[in-house]
Each structure stands twice: as C-alpha cells, then as structure tokens.
N, C-alpha and C positions, 0 to 999 in steps of 0.2 A: 493187511498189506504184508507181502512176503519180505524177507530180509533183502533179497536182490532189488526189489522195487524201492525199498527204503533207502538202500545204499545209492541207487541210481538217482533218486530224488535229492539226497544229501550232496551228491556230486555237483548238482546245480547250485545248491546253497554254498558249497565250497568255492565254486567259480565266482559267485556274487561276493563272497567274503574277500576273495582275491582282488576283485575290482575295487572294493572299498579300501583294502590295504594299499592298492596302487595309488588311489587318490590321496591317502595319508602320506604315502611315500613321496608323491610329487611335492608336498609341503616340506617334508623333512629333508629331502635331497634336492631342493630347489637350487641350492648353491652349486651343486654338481652339474646341473643342466646348462649352466653358462659355458661350460667347456664343450669343445667339439665332440668329445667322446662321451659326454654326460648321458645323453639319451640312450646310447647303445648299452652302457653299463646299467642304467636304470632298467632297460628291457631284459638284460641278462638276469638281474636280481629278481625282477617280477616273474620271469619264466621259472626261476628256481622256486619261488614261493608257490606258484601254481602247481609245479611238479610235486612239491612237498605235500601240499594239501590233498591232491588226488592220490598220491602214493600212500599217505597215511590212512586215507579212507579205504582204499582197496586192501591194504595190509590188515586193517581192523576187520574187514569183511571176511578175509581168509581165516583169521583167528577165530571168529564166531563160527564159521563153517567147521573148523576143526573141533571146537567144543561140542557142537551139535552133531558131529559125525556126518556132516553133509558136504564134505570137501569134494569138489568136482575137479575137472581138468584145469590145472593152473594155467595151461597154455591158452585157454579160451575164456575162462570165467572172468578174469580181470577185464578183458576186452568187452565182454557182454555187459559188465557193470557200468562201464563208461559209455556204452553205445548210444543211449539217448542223448547225452550231452554232445557227443561227437556229431551225431546226425543233425541235431539242432544247429550247431555251428556250421556244419557243411551246407545246410539249407540256406543260412544267412549268406555265406560266401557265394554259393551258387546263384542266388537271386541277385546279389550285388554284381557278380561277374557278368550276368546276362544283361543287367541294366547298363553297366559300364561299356559293354560291347555293343549296346543298342539292339541286341537280339530281342529283348523286351522293349518295344519302341516307346519308351517313356522317359528316356534319359534327359531329353531336351524339353520336357514339359515345364512351362514357366510357372513357378510357385508364387513369387512375389517380386516386386521391384523396390529396392532400397535406395533412398536418396540421401546423399551427404552434401553438406554445404561448407566446402573449404573457404577459409577467410579470403575475402575480396576476389572470389572466383565464382563462376556460374555453378549452379547445382549439378552434381554428378549422379547419374542413375546407374545402379548396379542390378543386373538381372540375376535372380536366384532360381536355378533350375532344380528339378527333382533330384538329380544325382548329387548336386551341391548340398541339398537339404539332408539327404540320407547319409552321405559320407561321414559327417561328424559322429552320428550315432553308431555307425559301424566301427569307427576308430575308438570310440569309448568302450564298446563291447569287447573289442580286441585290444584293449589298452596295454596289455602285456607286450605287444609287438611294436609300440609306437616308435621305439628307437631303431627297429629294423625297417620300418616302413619309410621313414624320411618324410618328404613332402607329398609323395604319391601313395595312394592306397591301392597296392597291387593285390588282386585276389589270390595270386600264387603265393605271395608272402603271408597272407592271412592263414594259409594252410598249415603254418608252423604251429598255431594254437591247437588244432585237433591232434596234430602229431605228438605234441607234448603231453596232452591228456591221455592219449592212447598208450604211449610209452610208460607214463607214470602209473596208470592203472595196471598194466601188464606186470611191470616190475614189482609194484606193491603187492599184488595178489600172489605172485610167484614167491616173493620173499616171505610173505606171511604163511604161505602153505609149507614152506621149508623151515619155518620157525627161525628165520634170520632177522635179527634186529640191528639196525645201524648203530643204535646207542651202545650195544654190547661191543661192537667192533671199535667204536671210538674209545671206549674204556680200555680195551685191550691195547690199542695203539698208544694211549696215554701211559699205561703201565710200562710198556716196552721203552718208551722215551725216558721215563723216570729211571728205569733200571739202567739204561745206557749212561745217564748223567751220574748215577750213584756208583758206577763202577770205578 
C-alpha cells in the first residue's frame, strides 16, 4: 500500500476518532449544553478537533514526502489525500438530500409504528418513516455539526464537514511542505510575551 493510500485510510480513522472524542465531549461538557449557546460552542470545539486531526495527518504526510524526496505539488496533494473521505461524506449528504427532497421516492416509506401509553389516556401511535429512521445516523456521523444544525438536519449545513476536512488537509500539507510547525510559532510567541514582561 502506497503512502498516499495509507494516509487516506488513516484520515477515515481520524474521523472516527473525532466521533469518539465528540461522544466523550458530550459527557464532559454536558453542563455547558444546558445553556442556549452550549451546542454551538460544542460544535466549534468539535470542528477544531476535526481540523486538528486532519491537519496533523496531512502535515505528517508532507514531512514523509520530503524525507523520501517525493514532495509533490502542495496545492493539490493535500486535497488528493483527503479526497476519499470527502467523497464518502458528500455521497452520504447527497443521498440524504435526495431522500429529504423525495427525489428518491422513499422518504415516506413506513418503517414501524411505535405505541406509547400515557397514564389514563388511550394509546398513542407514532409512525416512523424511512427519513426519520436515517436522520439520527446522519446526525451521529456528522456529530461535529450538531450545534450548527439545530432541530433540522439541513443537507446544506452538512457540507460544512467536508469543507473543514478539505481546508485542514490543504493547510496541513502546505505547512508541512514548507516545514512550518505551529508548535514553533507558539514557542516564539511565548518567548516574545515573556520578554515583554521582563522588560
């Protein structure tokens, strides 16, 4: 398996790790979700985690290419590395959008009927349609965006996730090809701040 294929595969792994971290984050930041701004902040933090994971993977790929003298165009290579993940996510979004718009005529297919029994009330039947069944899985897969989506799952809003991964991979590979390290920049900034205070 070539380095590019390995990196592309590991980007899927990074995405799954991000989903796992989001679930842990829901537990840790559950107190924050009680506020009106909680889910939005949670999504911003989750998006930064996703960006960071993809960025570091693409940065590492550029560093390997430099070592093996296989450095290609930084303008396109980062995008090619993340292309399988982006295409997969776009397929999910596309199918979901077609179902939601009933272009694929399966949105209103009845999956099951749930019965609830309120106290001292007649039983209540709730019909679960195909779209109602698929939506929770789509929301979990794009869990990073839960604070941006609100109650509705907009296919347009879901496009934020592929945009984040594309930007992260491009920036990561470009920075790696230029031997730019964020950690070095942070250290330099810290030194400048210390020097200012010591004056």
